[in-house]
mmCIF file of the N, C-alpha and C atoms, coordinates in Angstrom:
data_MODEL
# 
_entry.id   MODEL 
# 
loop_
_atom_site.group_PDB 
_atom_site.id 
_atom_site.type_symbol 
_atom_site.label_atom_id 
_atom_site.label_alt_id 
_atom_site.label_comp_id 
_atom_site.label_asym_id 
_atom_site.label_entity_id 
_atom_site.label_seq_id 
_atom_site.pdbx_PDB_ins_code 
_atom_site.Cartn_x 
_atom_site.Cartn_y 
_atom_site.Cartn_z 
_atom_site.occupancy 
_atom_site.B_iso_or_equiv 
_atom_site.pdbx_formal_charge 
_atom_site.auth_seq_id 
_atom_site.auth_comp_id 
_atom_site.auth_asym_id 
_atom_site.auth_atom_id 
_atom_site.pdbx_PDB_model_num 
ATOM 1   N N  . MET A 1 1  ? 56.796 -31.216 26.080 1.00 0.00 ? 1  MET A N  1 
ATOM 2   C CA . MET A 1 1  ? 57.108 -32.315 25.324 1.00 0.00 ? 1  MET A CA 1 
ATOM 3   C C  . MET A 1 1  ? 58.186 -31.911 24.167 1.00 0.00 ? 1  MET A C  1 
ATOM 4   N N  . SER A 1 2  ? 59.238 -32.685 24.053 1.00 0.00 ? 2  SER A N  1 
ATOM 5   C CA . SER A 1 2  ? 60.325 -32.347 23.106 1.00 0.00 ? 2  SER A CA 1 
ATOM 6   C C  . SER A 1 2  ? 59.857 -32.935 21.757 1.00 0.00 ? 2  SER A C  1 
ATOM 7   N N  . LYS A 1 3  ? 60.472 -32.310 20.632 1.00 0.00 ? 3  LYS A N  1 
ATOM 8   C CA . LYS A 1 3  ? 60.266 -32.844 19.316 1.00 0.00 ? 3  LYS A CA 1 
ATOM 9   C C  . LYS A 1 3  ? 60.909 -34.203 19.100 1.00 0.00 ? 3  LYS A C  1 
ATOM 10  N N  . ALA A 1 4  ? 60.342 -34.946 18.239 1.00 0.00 ? 4  ALA A N  1 
ATOM 11  C CA . ALA A 1 4  ? 60.985 -36.280 17.845 1.00 0.00 ? 4  ALA A CA 1 
ATOM 12  C C  . ALA A 1 4  ? 62.329 -36.155 17.275 1.00 0.00 ? 4  ALA A C  1 
ATOM 13  N N  . ARG A 1 5  ? 63.148 -37.171 17.571 1.00 0.00 ? 5  ARG A N  1 
ATOM 14  C CA . ARG A 1 5  ? 64.553 -37.192 16.931 1.00 0.00 ? 5  ARG A CA 1 
ATOM 15  C C  . ARG A 1 5  ? 64.477 -38.133 15.844 1.00 0.00 ? 5  ARG A C  1 
ATOM 16  N N  . TYR A 1 6  ? 65.429 -37.800 14.880 1.00 0.00 ? 6  TYR A N  1 
ATOM 17  C CA . TYR A 1 6  ? 65.510 -38.642 13.621 1.00 0.00 ? 6  TYR A CA 1 
ATOM 18  C C  . TYR A 1 6  ? 66.954 -39.083 13.455 1.00 0.00 ? 6  TYR A C  1 
ATOM 19  N N  . LYS A 1 7  ? 67.175 -40.314 12.981 1.00 0.00 ? 7  LYS A N  1 
ATOM 20  C CA . LYS A 1 7  ? 68.468 -40.781 12.515 1.00 0.00 ? 7  LYS A CA 1 
ATOM 21  C C  . LYS A 1 7  ? 68.566 -40.385 11.040 1.00 0.00 ? 7  LYS A C  1 
ATOM 22  N N  . ILE A 1 8  ? 69.548 -39.587 10.732 1.00 0.00 ? 8  ILE A N  1 
ATOM 23  C CA . ILE A 1 8  ? 69.762 -39.047 9.453  1.00 0.00 ? 8  ILE A CA 1 
ATOM 24  C C  . ILE A 1 8  ? 71.047 -39.554 8.780  1.00 0.00 ? 8  ILE A C  1 
ATOM 25  N N  . THR A 1 9  ? 70.958 -40.266 7.722  1.00 0.00 ? 9  THR A N  1 
ATOM 26  C CA . THR A 1 9  ? 72.159 -40.795 7.035  1.00 0.00 ? 9  THR A CA 1 
ATOM 27  C C  . THR A 1 9  ? 72.398 -39.963 5.835  1.00 0.00 ? 9  THR A C  1 
ATOM 28  N N  . ILE A 1 10 ? 73.559 -39.306 5.768  1.00 0.00 ? 10 ILE A N  1 
ATOM 29  C CA . ILE A 1 10 ? 73.878 -38.480 4.567  1.00 0.00 ? 10 ILE A CA 1 
ATOM 30  C C  . ILE A 1 10 ? 75.071 -39.178 3.849  1.00 0.00 ? 10 ILE A C  1 
ATOM 31  N N  . ARG A 1 11 ? 74.836 -39.368 2.453  1.00 0.00 ? 11 ARG A N  1 
ATOM 32  C CA . ARG A 1 11 ? 75.986 -39.880 1.808  1.00 0.00 ? 11 ARG A CA 1 
ATOM 33  C C  . ARG A 1 11 ? 76.298 -38.975 0.567  1.00 0.00 ? 11 ARG A C  1 
ATOM 34  N N  . CYS A 1 12 ? 77.651 -38.631 0.419  1.00 0.00 ? 12 CYS A N  1 
ATOM 35  C CA . CYS A 1 12 ? 78.099 -37.728 -0.516 1.00 0.00 ? 12 CYS A CA 1 
ATOM 36  C C  . CYS A 1 12 ? 77.962 -38.332 -1.857 1.00 0.00 ? 12 CYS A C  1 
ATOM 37  N N  . GLY A 1 13 ? 77.427 -37.624 -2.923 1.00 0.00 ? 13 GLY A N  1 
ATOM 38  C CA . GLY A 1 13 ? 77.277 -38.085 -4.185 1.00 0.00 ? 13 GLY A CA 1 
ATOM 39  C C  . GLY A 1 13 ? 78.577 -37.979 -5.035 1.00 0.00 ? 13 GLY A C  1 
ATOM 40  N N  . SER A 1 14 ? 79.608 -37.203 -4.571 1.00 0.00 ? 14 SER A N  1 
ATOM 41  C CA . SER A 1 14 ? 80.836 -37.002 -5.141 1.00 0.00 ? 14 SER A CA 1 
ATOM 42  C C  . SER A 1 14 ? 81.914 -38.054 -4.721 1.00 0.00 ? 14 SER A C  1 
ATOM 43  N N  . CYS A 1 15 ? 82.103 -38.183 -3.384 1.00 0.00 ? 15 CYS A N  1 
ATOM 44  C CA . CYS A 1 15 ? 83.179 -39.010 -2.956 1.00 0.00 ? 15 CYS A CA 1 
ATOM 45  C C  . CYS A 1 15 ? 82.677 -40.359 -2.325 1.00 0.00 ? 15 CYS A C  1 
ATOM 46  N N  . GLY A 1 16 ? 81.353 -40.432 -1.944 1.00 0.00 ? 16 GLY A N  1 
ATOM 47  C CA . GLY A 1 16 ? 80.845 -41.585 -1.317 1.00 0.00 ? 16 GLY A CA 1 
ATOM 48  C C  . GLY A 1 16 ? 80.984 -41.575 0.180  1.00 0.00 ? 16 GLY A C  1 
ATOM 49  N N  . GLU A 1 17 ? 81.497 -40.587 0.788  1.00 0.00 ? 17 GLU A N  1 
ATOM 50  C CA . GLU A 1 17 ? 81.697 -40.526 2.243  1.00 0.00 ? 17 GLU A CA 1 
ATOM 51  C C  . GLU A 1 17 ? 80.233 -40.625 2.891  1.00 0.00 ? 17 GLU A C  1 
ATOM 52  N N  . LYS A 1 18 ? 80.081 -41.318 4.059  1.00 0.00 ? 18 LYS A N  1 
ATOM 53  C CA . LYS A 1 18 ? 78.865 -41.541 4.657  1.00 0.00 ? 18 LYS A CA 1 
ATOM 54  C C  . LYS A 1 18 ? 78.883 -40.982 6.135  1.00 0.00 ? 18 LYS A C  1 
ATOM 55  N N  . TYR A 1 19 ? 77.819 -40.175 6.364  1.00 0.00 ? 19 TYR A N  1 
ATOM 56  C CA . TYR A 1 19 ? 77.656 -39.529 7.773  1.00 0.00 ? 19 TYR A CA 1 
ATOM 57  C C  . TYR A 1 19 ? 76.350 -40.096 8.384  1.00 0.00 ? 19 TYR A C  1 
ATOM 58  N N  . ILE A 1 20 ? 76.407 -40.479 9.569  1.00 0.00 ? 20 ILE A N  1 
ATOM 59  C CA . ILE A 1 20 ? 75.198 -40.837 10.350 1.00 0.00 ? 20 ILE A CA 1 
ATOM 60  C C  . ILE A 1 20 ? 75.052 -39.825 11.464 1.00 0.00 ? 20 ILE A C  1 
ATOM 61  N N  . LEU A 1 21 ? 73.975 -39.073 11.517 1.00 0.00 ? 21 LEU A N  1 
ATOM 62  C CA . LEU A 1 21 ? 73.654 -37.923 12.470 1.00 0.00 ? 21 LEU A CA 1 
ATOM 63  C C  . LEU A 1 21 ? 72.318 -38.170 13.062 1.00 0.00 ? 21 LEU A C  1 
ATOM 64  N N  . ARG A 1 22 ? 72.099 -37.398 14.127 1.00 0.00 ? 22 ARG A N  1 
ATOM 65  C CA . ARG A 1 22 ? 70.775 -37.305 14.740 1.00 0.00 ? 22 ARG A CA 1 
ATOM 66  C C  . ARG A 1 22 ? 70.369 -35.926 14.723 1.00 0.00 ? 22 ARG A C  1 
ATOM 67  N N  . GLY A 1 23 ? 69.042 -35.630 14.532 1.00 0.00 ? 23 GLY A N  1 
ATOM 68  C CA . GLY A 1 23 ? 68.592 -34.299 14.393 1.00 0.00 ? 23 GLY A CA 1 
ATOM 69  C C  . GLY A 1 23 ? 67.113 -34.267 14.578 1.00 0.00 ? 23 GLY A C  1 
ATOM 70  N N  . ARG A 1 24 ? 66.535 -33.075 14.649 1.00 0.00 ? 24 ARG A N  1 
ATOM 71  C CA . ARG A 1 24 ? 65.144 -32.768 14.806 1.00 0.00 ? 24 ARG A CA 1 
ATOM 72  C C  . ARG A 1 24 ? 64.658 -32.037 13.589 1.00 0.00 ? 24 ARG A C  1 
ATOM 73  N N  . GLN A 1 25 ? 63.346 -32.248 13.272 1.00 0.00 ? 25 GLN A N  1 
ATOM 74  C CA . GLN A 1 25 ? 62.754 -31.571 12.154 1.00 0.00 ? 25 GLN A CA 1 
ATOM 75  C C  . GLN A 1 25 ? 62.571 -30.043 12.435 1.00 0.00 ? 25 GLN A C  1 
ATOM 76  N N  . ASN A 1 26 ? 62.905 -29.090 11.511 1.00 0.00 ? 26 ASN A N  1 
ATOM 77  C CA . ASN A 1 26 ? 62.625 -27.770 11.727 1.00 0.00 ? 26 ASN A CA 1 
ATOM 78  C C  . ASN A 1 26 ? 61.375 -27.371 11.080 1.00 0.00 ? 26 ASN A C  1 
ATOM 79  N N  . GLN A 1 27 ? 61.108 -26.074 11.256 1.00 0.00 ? 27 GLN A N  1 
ATOM 80  C CA . GLN A 1 27 ? 59.795 -25.371 10.783 1.00 0.00 ? 27 GLN A CA 1 
ATOM 81  C C  . GLN A 1 27 ? 59.608 -25.483 9.291  1.00 0.00 ? 27 GLN A C  1 
ATOM 82  N N  . GLU A 1 28 ? 60.771 -25.433 8.567  1.00 0.00 ? 28 GLU A N  1 
ATOM 83  C CA . GLU A 1 28 ? 60.725 -25.362 7.113  1.00 0.00 ? 28 GLU A CA 1 
ATOM 84  C C  . GLU A 1 28 ? 60.535 -26.849 6.490  1.00 0.00 ? 28 GLU A C  1 
ATOM 85  N N  . GLY A 1 29 ? 60.471 -27.750 7.302  1.00 0.00 ? 29 GLY A N  1 
ATOM 86  C CA . GLY A 1 29 ? 60.342 -29.164 6.795  1.00 0.00 ? 29 GLY A CA 1 
ATOM 87  C C  . GLY A 1 29 ? 61.628 -29.921 6.611  1.00 0.00 ? 29 GLY A C  1 
ATOM 88  N N  . GLY A 1 30 ? 62.806 -29.192 6.873  1.00 0.00 ? 30 GLY A N  1 
ATOM 89  C CA . GLY A 1 30 ? 64.058 -29.828 6.721  1.00 0.00 ? 30 GLY A CA 1 
ATOM 90  C C  . GLY A 1 30 ? 64.399 -30.424 8.126  1.00 0.00 ? 30 GLY A C  1 
ATOM 91  N N  . TYR A 1 31 ? 65.717 -30.872 8.302  1.00 0.00 ? 31 TYR A N  1 
ATOM 92  C CA . TYR A 1 31 ? 66.245 -31.418 9.508  1.00 0.00 ? 31 TYR A CA 1 
ATOM 93  C C  . TYR A 1 31 ? 67.453 -30.628 9.999  1.00 0.00 ? 31 TYR A C  1 
ATOM 94  N N  . ASP A 1 32 ? 67.465 -30.323 11.275 1.00 0.00 ? 32 ASP A N  1 
ATOM 95  C CA . ASP A 1 32 ? 68.624 -29.733 11.976 1.00 0.00 ? 32 ASP A CA 1 
ATOM 96  C C  . ASP A 1 32 ? 69.656 -30.709 12.532 1.00 0.00 ? 32 ASP A C  1 
ATOM 97  N N  . THR A 1 33 ? 70.753 -30.791 11.891 1.00 0.00 ? 33 THR A N  1 
ATOM 98  C CA . THR A 1 33 ? 71.830 -31.725 12.316 1.00 0.00 ? 33 THR A CA 1 
ATOM 99  C C  . THR A 1 33 ? 73.171 -31.120 12.610 1.00 0.00 ? 33 THR A C  1 
ATOM 100 N N  . GLY A 1 34 ? 73.348 -29.842 12.119 1.00 0.00 ? 34 GLY A N  1 
ATOM 101 C CA . GLY A 1 34 ? 74.607 -29.172 12.171 1.00 0.00 ? 34 GLY A CA 1 
ATOM 102 C C  . GLY A 1 34 ? 75.528 -29.524 11.044 1.00 0.00 ? 34 GLY A C  1 
ATOM 103 N N  . PHE A 1 35 ? 75.114 -30.375 10.051 1.00 0.00 ? 35 PHE A N  1 
ATOM 104 C CA . PHE A 1 35 ? 75.926 -30.830 8.946  1.00 0.00 ? 35 PHE A CA 1 
ATOM 105 C C  . PHE A 1 35 ? 76.008 -29.624 8.034  1.00 0.00 ? 35 PHE A C  1 
ATOM 106 N N  . LYS A 1 36 ? 77.203 -29.303 7.580  1.00 0.00 ? 36 LYS A N  1 
ATOM 107 C CA . LYS A 1 36 ? 77.381 -28.185 6.597  1.00 0.00 ? 36 LYS A CA 1 
ATOM 108 C C  . LYS A 1 36 ? 77.839 -28.645 5.195  1.00 0.00 ? 36 LYS A C  1 
ATOM 109 N N  . LYS A 1 37 ? 78.947 -29.419 5.159  1.00 0.00 ? 37 LYS A N  1 
ATOM 110 C CA . LYS A 1 37 ? 79.411 -29.960 3.904  1.00 0.00 ? 37 LYS A CA 1 
ATOM 111 C C  . LYS A 1 37 ? 80.331 -31.238 4.154  1.00 0.00 ? 37 LYS A C  1 
ATOM 112 N N  . CYS A 1 38 ? 80.531 -31.975 3.113  1.00 0.00 ? 38 CYS A N  1 
ATOM 113 C CA . CYS A 1 38 ? 81.440 -33.150 3.117  1.00 0.00 ? 38 CYS A CA 1 
ATOM 114 C C  . CYS A 1 38 ? 82.804 -32.712 3.244  1.00 0.00 ? 38 CYS A C  1 
ATOM 115 N N  . VAL A 1 39 ? 83.659 -33.608 3.696  1.00 0.00 ? 39 VAL A N  1 
ATOM 116 C CA . VAL A 1 39 ? 85.127 -33.320 3.740  1.00 0.00 ? 39 VAL A CA 1 
ATOM 117 C C  . VAL A 1 39 ? 85.721 -33.053 2.397  1.00 0.00 ? 39 VAL A C  1 
ATOM 118 N N  . CYS A 1 40 ? 85.093 -33.528 1.314  1.00 0.00 ? 40 CYS A N  1 
ATOM 119 C CA . CYS A 1 40 ? 85.623 -33.259 -0.098 1.00 0.00 ? 40 CYS A CA 1 
ATOM 120 C C  . CYS A 1 40 ? 85.211 -31.878 -0.515 1.00 0.00 ? 40 CYS A C  1 
ATOM 121 N N  . GLY A 1 41 ? 84.404 -31.215 0.193  1.00 0.00 ? 41 GLY A N  1 
ATOM 122 C CA . GLY A 1 41 ? 83.972 -29.759 -0.112 1.00 0.00 ? 41 GLY A CA 1 
ATOM 123 C C  . GLY A 1 41 ? 82.526 -29.744 -0.745 1.00 0.00 ? 41 GLY A C  1 
ATOM 124 N N  . ASN A 1 42 ? 81.977 -30.924 -1.059 1.00 0.00 ? 42 ASN A N  1 
ATOM 125 C CA . ASN A 1 42 ? 80.617 -30.974 -1.620 1.00 0.00 ? 42 ASN A CA 1 
ATOM 126 C C  . ASN A 1 42 ? 79.557 -30.503 -0.686 1.00 0.00 ? 42 ASN A C  1 
ATOM 127 N N  . GLU A 1 43 ? 78.721 -29.555 -1.161 1.00 0.00 ? 43 GLU A N  1 
ATOM 128 C CA . GLU A 1 43 ? 77.649 -28.996 -0.338 1.00 0.00 ? 43 GLU A CA 1 
ATOM 129 C C  . GLU A 1 43 ? 76.244 -29.370 -0.919 1.00 0.00 ? 43 GLU A C  1 
ATOM 130 N N  . LYS A 1 44 ? 76.162 -29.700 -2.150 1.00 0.00 ? 44 LYS A N  1 
ATOM 131 C CA . LYS A 1 44 ? 74.957 -29.779 -2.891 1.00 0.00 ? 44 LYS A CA 1 
ATOM 132 C C  . LYS A 1 44 ? 74.507 -31.294 -3.302 1.00 0.00 ? 44 LYS A C  1 
ATOM 133 N N  . LYS A 1 45 ? 75.460 -31.982 -3.767 1.00 0.00 ? 45 LYS A N  1 
ATOM 134 C CA . LYS A 1 45 ? 75.067 -33.377 -4.274 1.00 0.00 ? 45 LYS A CA 1 
ATOM 135 C C  . LYS A 1 45 ? 75.172 -34.409 -3.118 1.00 0.00 ? 45 LYS A C  1 
ATOM 136 N N  . LEU A 1 46 ? 74.061 -34.380 -2.261 1.00 0.00 ? 46 LEU A N  1 
ATOM 137 C CA . LEU A 1 46 ? 74.012 -35.302 -1.097 1.00 0.00 ? 46 LEU A CA 1 
ATOM 138 C C  . LEU A 1 46 ? 72.829 -36.085 -1.113 1.00 0.00 ? 46 LEU A C  1 
ATOM 139 N N  . ASN A 1 47 ? 72.965 -37.391 -0.760 1.00 0.00 ? 47 ASN A N  1 
ATOM 140 C CA . ASN A 1 47 ? 71.819 -38.180 -0.633 1.00 0.00 ? 47 ASN A CA 1 
ATOM 141 C C  . ASN A 1 47 ? 71.453 -38.313 0.812  1.00 0.00 ? 47 ASN A C  1 
ATOM 142 N N  . VAL A 1 48 ? 70.140 -38.013 1.160  1.00 0.00 ? 48 VAL A N  1 
ATOM 143 C CA . VAL A 1 48 ? 69.726 -37.889 2.551  1.00 0.00 ? 48 VAL A CA 1 
ATOM 144 C C  . VAL A 1 48 ? 68.682 -38.903 2.802  1.00 0.00 ? 48 VAL A C  1 
ATOM 145 N N  . ASP A 1 49 ? 68.932 -39.862 3.903  1.00 0.00 ? 49 ASP A N  1 
ATOM 146 C CA . ASP A 1 49 ? 67.867 -40.720 4.319  1.00 0.00 ? 49 ASP A CA 1 
ATOM 147 C C  . ASP A 1 49 ? 67.426 -40.473 5.690  1.00 0.00 ? 49 ASP A C  1 
ATOM 148 N N  . VAL A 1 50 ? 66.220 -40.303 5.989  1.00 0.00 ? 50 VAL A N  1 
ATOM 149 C CA . VAL A 1 50 ? 65.699 -39.999 7.350  1.00 0.00 ? 50 VAL A CA 1 
ATOM 150 C C  . VAL A 1 50 ? 64.786 -41.125 7.896  1.00 0.00 ? 50 VAL A C  1 
ATOM 151 N N  . VAL A 1 51 ? 65.088 -41.536 9.151  1.00 0.00 ? 51 VAL A N  1 
ATOM 152 C CA . VAL A 1 51 ? 64.384 -42.599 9.895  1.00 0.00 ? 51 VAL A CA 1 
ATOM 153 C C  . VAL A 1 51 ? 64.105 -42.120 11.255 1.00 0.00 ? 51 VAL A C  1 
ATOM 154 N N  . PRO A 1 52 ? 62.845 -42.200 11.733 1.00 0.00 ? 52 PRO A N  1 
ATOM 155 C CA . PRO A 1 52 ? 62.527 -41.895 13.075 1.00 0.00 ? 52 PRO A CA 1 
ATOM 156 C C  . PRO A 1 52 ? 63.269 -42.753 14.100 1.00 0.00 ? 52 PRO A C  1 
ATOM 157 N N  . GLU A 1 53 ? 63.684 -42.183 15.269 1.00 0.00 ? 53 GLU A N  1 
ATOM 158 C CA . GLU A 1 53 ? 64.275 -43.090 16.312 1.00 0.00 ? 53 GLU A CA 1 
ATOM 159 C C  . GLU A 1 53 ? 63.299 -43.603 17.172 1.00 0.00 ? 53 GLU A C  1 
# 
């Protein structure tokens, strides 16, 4: 059985850019999406919303 997938919406707190990704929950309680940083260079000030698919 595969892990559940989640729809993850990330909005940059600096420039307002919005990313909609899909990912799976990891063992640390976070989500693996491959997202590293916003196009403006922001890595820390991110608003994340997670919804099961």
